[in-house]
C-alpha positions in Angstrom: 0.0 0.0 0.0 2.8 2.4 0.9 4.6 1.7 -2.3 1.4 2.3 -4.3 0.9 5.7 -2.7 4.5 6.6 -3.3 4.2 5.8 -7.0 1.1 8.0 -7.3 2.6 11.0 -5.6 5.7 10.8 -7.8 3.6 10.7 -10.9 1.6 13.7 -9.9 4.6 15.7 -8.9 6.4 14.8 -12.2 3.5 15.9 -14.3 3.3 19.3 -12.5 7.0 19.9 -12.8 7.0 18.9 -16.5 4.2 21.4 -17.2 6.1 24.3 -15.6 9.4 23.4 -17.3 8.1 23.1 -20.8 5.8 26.1 -20.7 7.3 28.6 -23.2 8.2 32.0 -21.7 7.5 34.1 -24.8 3.8 33.4 -24.5 3.5 35.3 -21.2 1.6 38.6 -21.2 3.8 41.6 -20.8 2.7 44.8 -19.0 3.0 48.0 -21.0 6.3 49.9 -20.6 6.1 52.8 -18.1 6.4 56.2 -19.6 9.5 58.2 -18.8 9.1 61.1 -16.3 8.7 64.4 -18.0 10.6 67.5 -16.9 8.3 70.4 -15.9 11.1 72.8 -15.1 10.3 76.5 -15.1 13.1 76.9 -17.7 11.0 75.0 -20.3 8.1 77.5 -19.9 7.8 80.2 -22.6 9.0 83.6 -21.7 6.2 85.8 -20.4 5.2 88.7 -22.6 4.9 91.9 -20.6 2.4 94.6 -21.8 4.0 97.9 -22.4 2.2 100.5 -20.3 3.2 104.1 -20.4 3.4 105.5 -16.9 2.6 109.2 -16.7 4.7 111.3 -14.4 3.0 112.2 -11.2 4.0 115.3 -9.1 2.9 115.6 -5.5 1.4 118.9 -4.9 3.3 120.9 -2.3 0.4 122.2 -0.3 1.1 124.4 2.8 0.3 121.4 5.0 2.8 119.2 3.1 5.5 121.9 3.2 5.0 122.4 7.0 5.4 118.6 7.5 8.6 118.5 5.5 10.0 121.6 7.3 9.3 120.1 10.7 11.0 116.8 9.7 14.1 118.5 8.3 14.2 120.8 11.3 14.2 118.0 13.8 16.9 116.2 11.9 19.1 119.3 11.9 18.6 119.7 15.6 19.5 116.1 16.2 22.7 116.3 14.1 23.8 119.5 15.8 23.1 118.1 19.3 25.3 115.0 18.5 28.0 117.1 16.6 27.2 115.6 13.2 28.0 118.9 11.6 28.5 117.8 8.0 25.0 116.3 7.9 23.5 119.3 9.7 25.1 121.6 7.0 23.1 119.8 4.3 20.0 120.0 6.5 20.4 123.8 6.7 20.8 123.9 2.9 17.6 122.0 2.4 15.7 124.3 4.7 17.1 127.3 2.9 16.1 126.1 -0.5 12.6 125.3 0.8 12.3 128.9 2.2 13.6 130.3 -1.1 10.8 128.6 -3.0 8.3 130.2 -0.5 10.0 133.6 -0.8 10.9 133.5 2.9 14.2 135.2 2.2 15.2 136.2 5.7 15.1 132.6 6.9 16.8 131.3 3.8 19.7 133.7 4.3 20.1 132.7 7.9 20.3 129.0 7.3 22.6 129.5 4.3 25.0 131.4 6.5 24.9 128.6 9.0 25.5 126.0 6.4 28.4 128.0 4.9 30.1 128.3 8.3 30.0 124.5 8.8 31.0 123.5 5.2 34.0 125.7 5.5 35.0 124.1 8.8 34.5 120.7 7.2 36.5 121.7 4.0 33.5 120.7 1.9 34.3 123.0 -0.9 31.6 121.9 -3.3 28.9 122.4 -0.7 30.4 125.8 0.1 30.2 126.8 -3.5 26.6 125.6 -3.8 25.7 127.6 -0.7 27.4 130.7 -2.0 25.4 130.5 -5.2 22.1 130.2 -3.3 23.1 133.1 -1.0 23.9 135.2 -4.0 20.4 134.5 -5.4 18.8 135.5 -2.1 20.8 138.7 -1.9 19.9 139.5 -5.5 16.2 139.0 -4.7 16.7 141.5 -1.9 18.2 143.9 -4.4 21.7 143.8 -2.8 23.6 143.1 -6.1 27.0 144.2 -4.7 27.1 141.5 -2.0 25.6 139.0 -4.5 28.5 139.6 -6.8 30.9 139.2 -4.0 29.5 135.8 -3.1 29.7 134.8 -6.8 33.3 136.0 -7.0 34.2 134.0 -3.8 32.5 130.9 -5.3 34.4 131.3 -8.6 37.7 131.8 -6.8 37.2 128.7 -4.7 36.2 126.6 -7.8 39.4 127.7 -9.6 41.6 127.1 -6.6 40.3 123.5 -6.2 40.2 122.7 -9.9 36.4 122.1 -9.8 35.6 122.5 -13.5 32.0 121.6 -13.3 31.3 123.9 -10.3 33.1 126.7 -12.2 30.8 126.3 -15.1 27.8 126.4 -12.7 29.2 129.7 -11.2 29.5 131.2 -14.6 26.0 130.2 -15.5 24.6 131.6 -12.3 26.5 134.9 -12.8 25.1 135.3 -16.3 21.6 134.6 -15.0 21.8 137.3 -12.3 23.2 139.8 -14.7 20.4 139.3 -17.2 17.7 139.4 -14.5 19.0 141.9 -12.0 16.6 144.6 -13.2 13.5 142.5 -12.5 11.0 143.6 -9.9 12.4 143.3 -6.4 10.7 140.9 -3.9 9.3 143.5 -1.6 7.2 141.1 0.4 9.1 138.7 2.6 7.3 135.9 4.5 8.4 134.5 7.8 8.0 131.1 9.3 5.0 130.4 11.6 6.2 127.1 13.1 10.0 126.9 12.6 12.1 128.6 15.2 15.7 129.2 14.0 16.8 130.0 17.5 16.3 126.4 18.6 19.3 125.3 16.5 22.6 125.9 18.2 25.0 128.0 16.2 28.0 125.8 15.0 31.2 126.4 16.9 34.8 126.0 15.7 36.2 122.6 16.3 
């Protein structure tokens, strides 16, 4: 009985092994090949086309309120720089204030701050700033009608530009001189406005170092 069962098991196992061994491999179903990964890098994207839009220039209107705010801001900066002995920066603050006052026809204040700025720029050996201040001071004095002192300021600015070899500044001095000569007979500025909020006395006068 045992031998009979052994023979049956061997026959069954042989048939299964034979079927697996002789089954051809080329008849197996193959899965479709996977597609390669595609690159979606930003470099492969087309360059964007920007629309050409013409931007119109916009000028902020200098209303009295805006001018007062600017004046207060520059004044505080100048006071801070003078308090901490940052004289070079304070000199430019004074020039900014003077130019602002010149546009408002506040000639007395413009002249005062220009004189302060000139004093500091000379101490700091800032020749180009000194020349620019002298040109503005000459303009203020010409508006007053004091052409003699205006010419003296222009002469000093020209002499300084020649001595330092500042060609561009020398050309600016010559241009300003011709302008004042051509317009010195214009109507004088008889009305001078004074500041309502600024107090020039709050800024300490620069001292020699």
